[in-house]
Backbone as a ProteinNet text record, in pm:
[ID]
protein_1_A
[PRIMARY]
MKKFIVLLAVVYFPTLVAAQTPSAHSAPTELGLPFIRNYSPKEYGAHAQNWTIAQDSRGVMYFGNGIGVVEYDGVSWRLIQFPNCLYALCPPLSYAHNNLRFAYSASSFEDASRLQFQTWLEGFDESRKAGSNWNDKTEKEYTNLPEGDYQFRVRAKNIYEHESQEAVYAFTILPPWYRTWWAYGGYAVIFGLLVFAADRVQRRRLLKKRTRVRGISRSQIARRGGGSARKNG
[TERTIARY]
85.3	0	88.1	66.1	146.9	103.5	201.2	174.8	187.5	92.4	91.2	111.7	183	188.5	84.9	-2.1	-109.1	-65.9	-68.1	-33	-156.6	-181.8	-302	-268.3	-357.2	-341.5	-477.1	-476.3	-599.1	-585.5	-684.7	-682.8	-778.4	-732.6	-816	-831	-950	-972.2	-913.9	-862.2	-783.2	-864.8	-928.5	-1002.2	-988.4	-996.4	-1010.2	-1146.6	-1209.2	-1341.2	-1328.9	-1373.8	-1375.6	-1517.5	-1558.6	-1696.2	-1695.9	-1790.1	-1810.6	-1902.6	-1853.3	-1938.5	-2015.5	-2138.6	-2216.4	-2147.9	-2148.3	-2085.1	-2177.8	-2123.3	-2202.4	-2312.1	-2297.2	-2396.6	-2506.5	-2501.1	-2604.1	-2738.1	-2839.7	-2974.9	-3005.9	-3061.8	-3089.1	-3187.6	-3265.5	-3365	-3306.7	-3176.3	-3115.8	-3103.6	-3153.6	-3152.7	-3081.1	-3042.1	-2979.2	-2838.5	-2774.9	-2639.6	-2537.4	-2417.3	-2313.7	-2263.8	-2211.2	-2157.8	-2031.6	-2023.5	-1909.2	-1849.3	-1716.2	-1645.6	-1530.1	-1512.1	-1400.7	-1281	-1160.8	-1037.8	-947.4	-887.5	-794.6	-655	-565.5	-426.8	-357.2	-392.8	-331.1	-369.6	-491.6	-537.8	-475.2	-464.1	-407.7	-257.3	-198.3	-53.4	15.2	-42	20.1	-14.8	18	-7.4	-157.4	-196.9	-339.7	-393.4	-305.8	-350.7	-355.4	-472.3	-492.4	-548.4	-484.6	-514.2	-613.9	-607.4	-694	-717	-817.9	-855	-873.2	-824.4	-844.3	-871.5	-935.9	-969.1	-938.7	-868.8	-835.8	-945.3	-922.5	-1024.3	-1051.8	-959.6	-979.2	-1059.8	-1082.7	-1153.4	-1060.8	-928.5	-831.7	-830	-830.6	-835.2	-697	-666.7	-539.5	-566.8	-496.5	-513.8	-380.6	-381.1	-262	-242.2	-137.7	-114.8	2.7	15.9	122.7	261.7	274.8	408	417.7	318.3	323	183.6	167.6	38.2	-6.4	-131.1	-187.8	-277.6	-252.1	-329.6	-422.6	-547.7	-644.8	-719.9	-713.8	-778.6	-909.8	-958.8	-1082.5	-1059	-933.5	-898.9	-783.7	-678.1	-558.5	-509.1	-427.9	-368.5	-220.1	-170.6	-27.4	18.6	128.6	183.1	298.5	287.1	395.7	458.3	567.4	623.5	716.2	707.5	793.5	892.7	1005.5	1098.8	1029.9	1074.4	1016.6	1069.2	983.3	1022.4	960.5	924.1	853.5	934.4	1062.3	1141.4	1182.6	1195.1	1228.6	1115.2	991.7	875.8	848.4	923.4	903	1029.6	1052.3	1175	1174.7	1291.4	1296.8	1241.6	1182	1123.1	1221.4	1228.5	1315.3	1255.8	1338.5	1293.8	1188	1188.7	1087.9	949.1	941.5	812.7	783.6	802.8	781.7	643.4	550.9	409.9	333.4	281	219.1	74.1	-8.5	-147.9	-172.5	-210.2	-240.8	-392.1	-434.5	-575.2	-586	-683.3	-694.5	-841.2	-863.9	-999.8	-994.2	-1109.4	-1119.1	-1243.6	-1238.3	-1354.9	-1442.4	-1571.2	-1666.5	-1795.4	-1849.2	-1971	-2096.7	-2082.6	-2199.3	-2169.3	-2247.8	-2244.6	-2102.4	-2044.4	-1908	-1896.3	-2008.2	-2003	-1969.4	-1982	-1953	-1815.5	-1733	-1596.1	-1518	-1434.1	-1348.1	-1202.5	-1118	-977.1	-889.4	-771.9	-671.3	-537.5	-468.9	-341.9	-229.8	-107.7	11.3	129.4	205.3	324	446.3	499.2	616.6	738.8	812.1	923.8	891	760.6	715.2	634	528.7	451.9	532.4	529.6	607.8	561.6	433.8	380.9	247.1	189.6	59.5	-45.6	-33.3	-129.3	-120.1	0.5	18.6	-41.8	-77.2	-142.1	-288.2	-366.4	-506.7	-589.3	-696.7	-793.8	-881.1	-961.3	-1051.8	-1148.3	-1158.8	-1252.4	-1287.8	-1381.1	-1427	-1355.9	-1248.7	-1174.8	-1096.1	-1089.6	-1016.8	-894.4	-852.3	-731.6	-655.3	-523.1	-438.7	-325.7	-307	-204.6	-89.4	30.4	149.5	225.1	262.6	331.7	470.1	561.6	698.4	765.1	755.6	820.9	972.2	1047	1193.1	1244.7	1369.7	1428.5	1434.5	1425.4	1430.8	1351.5	1349	1274.2	1142.1	1034.2	900.9	824.9	724.8	629.7	490.3	408.7	270.1	187.8	120.7	42.7	-104.4	-191.3	-335.5	-407.8	-510.5	-594.9	-739.7	-830.5	-973.3	-1048.3	-1167.7	-1255.1	-1397.1	-1464.9	-1599.4	-1705.6	-1831.1	-1941	-1946.5	-1876.4	-1873.9	-1750.8	-1680.7	-1559.9	-1445.2	-1452	-1343.4	-1237.8	-1112.4	-1004.7	-933.9	-899	-827.6	-679.9	-610.8	-465.2	-413.9	-298.8	-241.3	-176.1	-210.6	-143.3	-28.3	86.5	208.2	264.6	299.7	368	497.4	610.6	740.8	797.7	856.1	915.1	1025.6	1106.4	1218.5	1213.2	1236.9	1249.9	1397.1	1452.3	1592.9	1614.9	1731.8	1760.9	1778.3	1762.4	1793.1	1942.1	1980.1	2119	2216.9	2174.4	2266.4	2277.1	2206.4	2221.5	2260.4	2318.1	2365.2	2509.9	2557.7	2692.6	2797.7	2771.2	2871.1	2872	2754.3	2752.1	2833	2815.1	2893.4	3043.1	3075.1	3214.5	3269.6	3186.1	3226.4	3245.1	3153.2	3168.5	3301.1	3336	3460.6	3582.1	3576.7	3688.1	3699.7	3585.3	3586.7	3637.2	3591.5	3636.6	3788.5	3837.1	3980.2	4059.4	4009.2	4075.9	4075.7	3963.4	3955.6	4055.9	4065.1	4160.9	4303	4331	4464	4496.3	4397.5	4419	4439.4	4356.8	4371.8	4508.1	4554.1	4685.6	4796.4	4786.2	4887.4	4890.5	4770.3	4762.8	4823.7	4792.1	4846.6	4999	5049.6	5193.5	5262.2	5200.8	5259.2	5260.5	5153.8	5148.5	5259.4	5275.2	5380.1	5518.7	5536.2	5666	5695.8	5593.1	5612.8	5643.7	5571.7	5594.1	5735.8	5781.7	5918.7	6022.1	5996.8	6090.1	6096.4	5978.2	5972.9	6046.5	6025.1	6091.8	6242.3	6286.6	6429.5	6489.3	6413.3	6460.9	6473.1	6373.8	6378.4	6495.1	6516	6625.9	6760	6779.5	6905.2	6930.2	6822.4	6838.8	6872.3	6810.5	6842	6986.9	7033.6	7172	7269.3	7233.8	7320.6	7328.2	7214.9	7214.5	7298.8	7281.7	7359.9	7508.5	7544.4	7683.3	7741.3	7662.1	7706.4	7725.4	7637.8	7648.1	7769.6	7804.4	7922.7	8050.3	8050.6	8171.3	8195.9	8090.2	8107.1	8159.6	8108.6	8156.2	8305.1	8347.7	8487.8	8577.9	8521.9	8600	8614.7
-120.4	0	124.4	214.3	335.2	439.9	507.1	614.9	748.3	836.7	967	1076.7	1180.4	1304.4	1398.1	1452.4	1540.5	1684.9	1762.2	1903.5	1984.2	2090.7	2170.7	2300.5	2342.3	2469.7	2538.7	2669.3	2748.9	2845.1	2847.6	2932.8	3048.9	3169.5	3288.4	3359.4	3413.8	3497	3634.8	3702.8	3824.6	3946.2	3940.5	4055.9	4060.6	4178.1	4197	4259.3	4217.4	4270.2	4354.8	4476.4	4564.1	4613	4619.7	4659.1	4780.1	4869.9	4984.4	4940.3	4942.5	4906.3	5029.8	5012	5127.2	5198.3	5328.5	5405.8	5414	5465.1	5476.6	5580.7	5670.7	5777.3	5737.7	5615.1	5572.5	5562.8	5586.9	5578.3	5434.8	5407	5269.3	5197.4	5271.5	5208.7	5172.6	5201.4	5175.9	5025	4978.4	4836.4	4814	4687.2	4652.9	4599.9	4567.2	4513	4625.1	4606.9	4709.6	4720.1	4836.8	4859.6	4775.7	4700.9	4613.6	4652	4659.1	4687.4	4589.6	4540.8	4451.5	4532	4493.9	4558.7	4456.4	4496.8	4409.3	4423	4325.2	4336.2	4464.2	4510.8	4633.3	4752.5	4750.9	4863.5	4863.4	4744	4742.5	4714.3	4688.2	4682.6	4568.6	4449.8	4334.2	4208.2	4092.9	3964.6	3935.8	3848.9	3819.3	3728.1	3655.3	3561.2	3630.5	3622.4	3681.8	3574.1	3560.3	3445	3472.8	3589	3615.9	3766	3803.6	3944.5	3973.8	4089.6	4133.8	4283.7	4332.1	4474.2	4519.5	4635.9	4683.9	4774.6	4830.5	4912.6	5042.9	5086.2	5209	5185.6	5057.8	5026.3	4998.3	5006.3	4977.3	4826.5	4788.6	4647.1	4599.9	4473.9	4411.8	4279.7	4261	4139.7	4065	3938.8	3855.3	3818.8	3870.8	3856.1	3762.3	3721.3	3630	3688.7	3822.3	3883.5	3975.2	3973.4	4057.2	4082.4	4197.2	4238	4365.5	4364.9	4482.6	4556.2	4683.2	4765.7	4857.4	4869.2	4956	5035.5	5167.5	5254.2	5312.6	5261.5	5313.6	5412.1	5458.9	5556.2	5504.9	5459.1	5419.1	5283.1	5222.3	5091.8	5108.6	5022.5	5022.1	4877.4	4844.2	4708.9	4704.7	4617.1	4590.6	4459.2	4472	4355	4276.2	4142.9	4052.4	3988.2	3938.1	3862	3738.4	3695.3	3577.5	3452.5	3385.2	3265.2	3140.6	3147.9	3035.9	2907.7	2912.2	2790.3	2747.8	2845.7	2809.4	2731.9	2758.6	2690.6	2556.9	2523.7	2399.8	2315.9	2247.2	2166.8	2056.6	2016	1910.4	1779.3	1703.1	1574.3	1462.9	1363.2	1249.4	1166.4	1086.9	1005.1	904.2	867	772.4	834.4	967.5	1037.8	1098.5	1020.8	1073	1042.4	999.3	985.6	1100.3	1190	1312.1	1322.1	1374.6	1405.8	1551.7	1631.1	1771.7	1789.1	1857	1893	2044.7	2092.6	2236.6	2277.9	2405.4	2459.6	2605.3	2663.1	2804.2	2863.8	2993.1	3062.8	3113.5	3098.5	3148.8	3185.7	3302.1	3348.3	3291.4	3232.3	3178.8	3039.6	2942.5	2805.9	2749.6	2733	2681	2538.8	2467.4	2328.7	2320.3	2433	2433.7	2491.5	2506.8	2553.3	2448.1	2494.8	2407	2438	2333.8	2349.6	2294.2	2352.8	2302.7	2298	2184.9	2166.7	2137.9	2166	2141.5	2127.3	2018.5	1998.2	2028.9	2150.5	2191.3	2112.7	2057.8	1971.2	1825.2	1796.3	1659.3	1656	1737.7	1750.9	1834.6	1796.1	1866.9	2010.8	2034.2	2169.5	2176	2296.1	2309.8	2222.8	2209.5	2127.1	1980	1940.2	1802.2	1777.4	1884.3	1869.9	1833.4	1854.5	1815.8	1919.7	1875	1966.3	2023.1	2122	2179.6	2072.6	2054.4	1957.4	2000.5	1928.9	1966	1891	1818.5	1745	1841.1	1810.2	1895.3	1823.6	1715.5	1644.5	1598.4	1590.3	1541.4	1459.5	1338.9	1249.4	1232.2	1219.1	1186.9	1077	972.5	860	841.5	797.2	764.6	879.8	998.4	1113.3	1098.8	1121.4	1117.2	1238.6	1232.6	1345.9	1468.3	1586.2	1708.8	1820.3	1935	2052.5	2060.6	2088.3	2091.2	2214.8	2251.1	2355.4	2307	2282.5	2243.7	2370.4	2379.9	2499.2	2461.1	2541.4	2516.6	2650.5	2652.2	2770.7	2726.2	2818	2786.2	2874.6	2829	2904.1	2893.8	3009.2	3006.8	2995.7	3008.6	2987.6	3096.8	3207.9	3316.1	3308.2	3196.1	3173.2	3265.8	3323.5	3405.8	3315.4	3330.4	3246.8	3316.1	3236.5	3289.2	3307	3374.5	3376.1	3236.3	3203.7	3070.3	3059	2952.8	2922.2	2827.5	2852.9	2775.6	2720.5	2592.4	2529.8	2468.8	2524.7	2477.3	2379.1	2270.7	2171.7	2096.2	2027	1949.4	1808.3	1710.9	1571.8	1533.5	1489.5	1453.1	1317.1	1293.8	1163.6	1057.1	929.4	823.1	825.1	764.7	774.9	723.7	622.5	565.5	650	764.2	856.1	996	1004	1132.2	1155.6	1278.3	1311.2	1235.3	1219.8	1147	998.6	943.7	803.9	787.9	882.1	876.5	893.5	977	990	858.6	789	658.4	557.1	562.5	471.8	497	625.7	660	607.7	622.3	573.2	421.2	351.9	205.9	161.5	230.9	196.9	216.7	327.8	353.3	245.7	202.7	97.2	-34.6	-64	-186.7	-184	-67.4	-54.6	-70.8	-8.4	-18.7	-163.2	-231.6	-370.8	-460.1	-437.5	-518.3	-494.9	-369	-338.5	-407.8	-408.1	-473.4	-624	-683.7	-828.2	-861.4	-779.7	-802.7	-787.7	-688.6	-668.5	-788.3	-841.2	-957.3	-1079.1	-1095.1	-1206.8	-1194.3	-1073.8	-1052.1	-1074.8	-1029.4	-1047.9	-1195.8	-1270.5	-1414.1	-1483.9	-1439.8	-1500.3	-1472.5	-1348.8	-1314.5	-1393.3	-1406	-1482.1	-1627.6	-1682.1	-1820.8	-1837.8	-1743	-1750.2	-1739.8	-1649.9	-1635.7	-1763.2	-1824.7	-1949.1	-2059.5	-2067	-2169.9	-2144.1	-2017.9	-1982.8	-2018.5	-1990	-2020.6	-2171.3	-2244.5	-2390.8	-2448.6	-2393.3	-2441	-2409.6	-2290.7	-2252.5	-2342.7	-2370.3	-2456.6	-2596.7	-2649.7	-2782.7	-2785.8	-2681.9	-2675.2	-2666.1	-2588.8	-2576.4	-2707.8	-2783.4	-2913	-3011.2	-3011.3	-3103.1	-3072.8	-2949.5	-2910.9	-2955.1	-2943.8	-2983.8	-3132.2	-3211.7	-3356.8	-3395.9	-3326.4	-3356.3	-3325.4	-3216.3	-3178.1	-3273.3	-3325.7	-3418.8	-3551.7
0	0	0	-92.8	-105.1	-3.3	55	148.4	76.1	101.6	36.1	140.2	99.6	176.1	116	199.8	152.2	170.2	61.8	62.5	24.4	96.3	75.6	4.5	-83.9	-154.3	-160.5	-145.1	-153.2	-269.7	-356.7	-475.2	-453.3	-487.9	-472.4	-605.4	-625.5	-742.4	-714.8	-818.8	-798.2	-758.7	-642	-591.3	-440.2	-384.4	-241.4	-215.6	-108.9	-75.2	49.2	43.3	159.8	180.7	305.6	336.5	428.3	408.7	495.5	608.5	731.2	843.9	890.5	937.5	983	1098.3	1097.3	1204.2	1325.1	1435.3	1558.2	1544.4	1443.7	1426.1	1328.2	1278	1183.7	1253.8	1177.6	1234.5	1270.5	1386.3	1428.9	1338.6	1261.7	1174.4	1038.2	1015.5	885.3	862.5	749.3	717.1	584.3	559.5	432.6	452.2	341.8	344.2	338	399.8	389.1	246.1	213	79	60	-49.6	-77.3	-211.1	-213.6	-338.1	-354.2	-473.6	-503.8	-554.1	-507.7	-549.4	-618.8	-726.9	-798.5	-740.4	-766.4	-716.9	-763.6	-882.8	-933	-846.8	-792.7	-711.7	-572.5	-510.4	-375.1	-375.2	-493	-507.2	-435.8	-443.2	-378.3	-456.1	-397.4	-461.3	-466.2	-559.6	-575.8	-467.4	-397.8	-294.4	-159.3	-94.8	37	129.3	247.9	331.2	442.4	503.1	617.6	630.1	708.1	724.9	874	916	1054.5	1054.6	1161.2	1172.9	1315	1326.7	1460.5	1514.5	1634.1	1700.9	1627.9	1541.1	1464.4	1337.6	1304.7	1181.3	1064.5	1088	981.4	957.1	829	793.2	748.3	782.4	746.9	675.7	563.3	482.2	475.9	519.7	506.2	360.3	299.4	155.9	129.4	3.5	-32.9	-16.6	-12.5	0.3	122.6	209.7	328.3	384.2	447.7	503.1	431.8	383.4	316.5	415.5	432	525.2	446.3	491.8	424.5	530.3	519.7	618.6	568.2	458.4	401.4	289.3	276.5	172.4	85.9	150.7	76.1	125	37.6	66.9	98.4	187	218.1	233.9	165.9	172.9	271.8	370.7	464.7	418.8	346	277.7	369.2	358.4	433.3	338.5	391.7	306.9	251.6	134.6	71.2	140.5	215.5	290.3	229.9	101.9	39.9	50.3	10.7	8.6	149.2	240.3	377.6	442.7	400.2	457.2	390.2	287.3	213.4	220.7	331.6	341.8	237.2	189.1	87	140	49.6	84.4	51.9	136.8	109.4	-4.4	-66.8	-180	-137.3	-9.9	40.7	41.2	33	33.7	-103.1	-207.8	-343.8	-399	-313.2	-350.7	-285.5	-366.6	-314.4	-357.4	-267.5	-300.3	-265.3	-363.6	-343.2	-330	-225.9	-208.1	-219.2	-292.9	-316.2	-317.8	-297.9	-297	-339.2	-359.6	-397.9	-335	-311	-255.3	-368.9	-351.3	-451	-380	-415.4	-349.6	-415.1	-532.2	-602.1	-654.9	-610.8	-661.5	-665.3	-546.2	-536.4	-589.9	-596.6	-644.5	-793.2	-865.4	-1009.2	-1041.9	-941.1	-966.1	-1043.7	-1134.7	-1213.8	-1178.8	-1185.9	-1151.4	-1262.3	-1274.2	-1367.2	-1294	-1304.4	-1234.4	-1333.2	-1287.4	-1367.8	-1273.9	-1287.5	-1206.3	-1292.6	-1276	-1351.6	-1303.9	-1397.7	-1365.1	-1388.6	-1406.4	-1434.1	-1563.2	-1568.7	-1692.6	-1791.2	-1917.4	-2018.6	-2036.3	-2021.6	-2036.3	-1964.5	-1961.2	-1896.7	-1965.3	-2098.4	-2171.4	-2131	-2085.5	-2042.5	-1904.7	-1833.5	-1703.8	-1720.8	-1617.4	-1622.7	-1697.7	-1760.7	-1819.2	-1708.1	-1740.2	-1640.5	-1593.3	-1461.9	-1404.6	-1262.9	-1201.6	-1068	-956	-989.4	-886.3	-798.2	-670	-575.7	-518.2	-583.1	-543.2	-666.6	-652.5	-760.8	-700	-752.9	-700.2	-798.5	-743.1	-820.9	-746.6	-818	-756.4	-817.5	-733	-776.4	-851.4	-797.1	-859.9	-846.8	-954.2	-943.4	-867.2	-827.7	-755.9	-847.1	-786.5	-864.3	-798.9	-866.2	-819.7	-895.4	-822	-881.1	-835	-914.1	-875.9	-914.4	-811.4	-837.6	-855.7	-969.9	-1003	-1020	-960.7	-971	-983.4	-1064.9	-1077	-1090.1	-1059.7	-1058.5	-1157.2	-1189.9	-1280.8	-1226.9	-1213.9	-1157.4	-1267.5	-1228.9	-1324.4	-1430.9	-1406.7	-1505.1	-1595.3	-1588.8	-1669	-1630.2	-1509.1	-1460	-1397.4	-1440.4	-1388.6	-1272	-1173.5	-1057.3	-1089.7	-1000.8	-1008	-974.5	-1025.8	-1006.1	-869.4	-797.2	-671.3	-701.1	-638.2	-666.8	-537	-539	-425.7	-478	-436.2	-482	-380.5	-429.4	-338.8	-412.3	-335.1	-387.1	-331.1	-417.4	-374.5	-383.9	-273.3	-269.7	-336.6	-391.6	-452.8	-345.2	-380.4	-284	-252	-140.5	-95.2	-200.1	-277.8	-375.3	-502.6	-507.5	-620.1	-572.8	-454.5	-403.5	-447.4	-433.8	-479.5	-399.7	-267.5	-188.8	-222.6	-265.8	-309.4	-437.9	-532.9	-655.9	-626.6	-528.2	-488.2	-434.3	-354.1	-303	-414.3	-514.6	-628.9	-700.8	-716.2	-785.4	-708.5	-574.3	-492.9	-503.1	-494	-503.9	-641.1	-746.7	-881.3	-893.9	-836.3	-840.6	-767.3	-650.8	-575.1	-651.9	-719.5	-798.1	-913.9	-981.1	-1091	-1038.8	-924.3	-864.4	-827	-764.8	-724.7	-846.3	-951.6	-1072.5	-1136.1	-1133.9	-1190.2	-1110.9	-978.1	-895.1	-919.6	-929.6	-954.9	-1090.1	-1190.5	-1323.8	-1325.3	-1253.6	-1246.6	-1180.4	-1075.8	-1007.6	-1099.7	-1175.7	-1269.3	-1374.2	-1427.8	-1527.9	-1468	-1342	-1276.7	-1256	-1211.9	-1193.2	-1325.7	-1430.5	-1562.1	-1610.8	-1593.1	-1635.3	-1555	-1423.9	-1340.1	-1383.5	-1416.1	-1461.2	-1593.8	-1684.8	-1816	-1799.9	-1712.8	-1689	-1629.2	-1535.9	-1476.1	-1578.2	-1667.2	-1772.7	-1866	-1899.7	-1990.8	-1928.7	-1802.7	-1736.6	-1729.6	-1699.6	-1692.1	-1828.6	-1932.1	-2066.9	-2104.4	-2068.7	-2098.3	-2023	-1897.9	-1818	-1877.2	-1925.6	-1986.3	-2113.3	-2192.5	-2317.6	-2287	-2185	-2147	-2097.5	-2023.8	-1973.8	-2085	-2183.2	-2297	-2380.9	-2400.6	-2480.4	-2410.8	-2277.8	-2201.9	-2211.2	-2209.4	-2219.6	-2358.3	-2461	-2595.5	-2611.7	-2556.6	-2566.3	-2487.4	-2380.8	-2303.3	-2372.4
[MASK]
+++++++++++++++++++++++++++++++++++++++++++++++++++++++++++++++++++++++++++++++++++++++++++++++++++++++++++++++++++++++++++++++++++++++++++++++++++++++++++++++++++++++++++++++++++++++++++++++++++++++++++++++++++++++++++++++++++++++++

């Protein structure tokens, strides 16, 4: 049975929503919904992905953004940018954990059940077209991924055919120990030792052969010398 690591991704459409809350001086009989306006990333000057919203006692709103915190006081936007810690938050995965399951979702104010998603694993799929077509699945599995650097990309499309900004999760799968640089270094050392040992063995064989040939030659010379002496005698 294969074990999967589950990674979560949240996809957002490129808008920020800000609402005017009724003031303390509003008439108590005032009814209806607060005024809502959507802001694009170009207007608030930050990344399209926003994770959470908070409001302080002054009414100033703060949005957790992909590159920092966006502050809105009802008139202007201000980006409080943080260092990019994307890769620091994504430690490399060992080769034993190369079966991955990505779960993703998107926010939609109308008929979320009809949201469509498209995924692409850069570094594995040859191109975006090689990834999945638009469908309503909220999970994607990959098994036996080879070592390397990857970027899982997912985007959503709502019932109005509006596409969200792409959410990206970057990660690295480490090679198995027998394909690491130090393993290859060990292979090189072992190969060198084997070559050295084979060379020494071959040299000893040649030396023994030469010694044997010399011994045979000397014995033959001695025999010939002895035979000549007997003839002369």
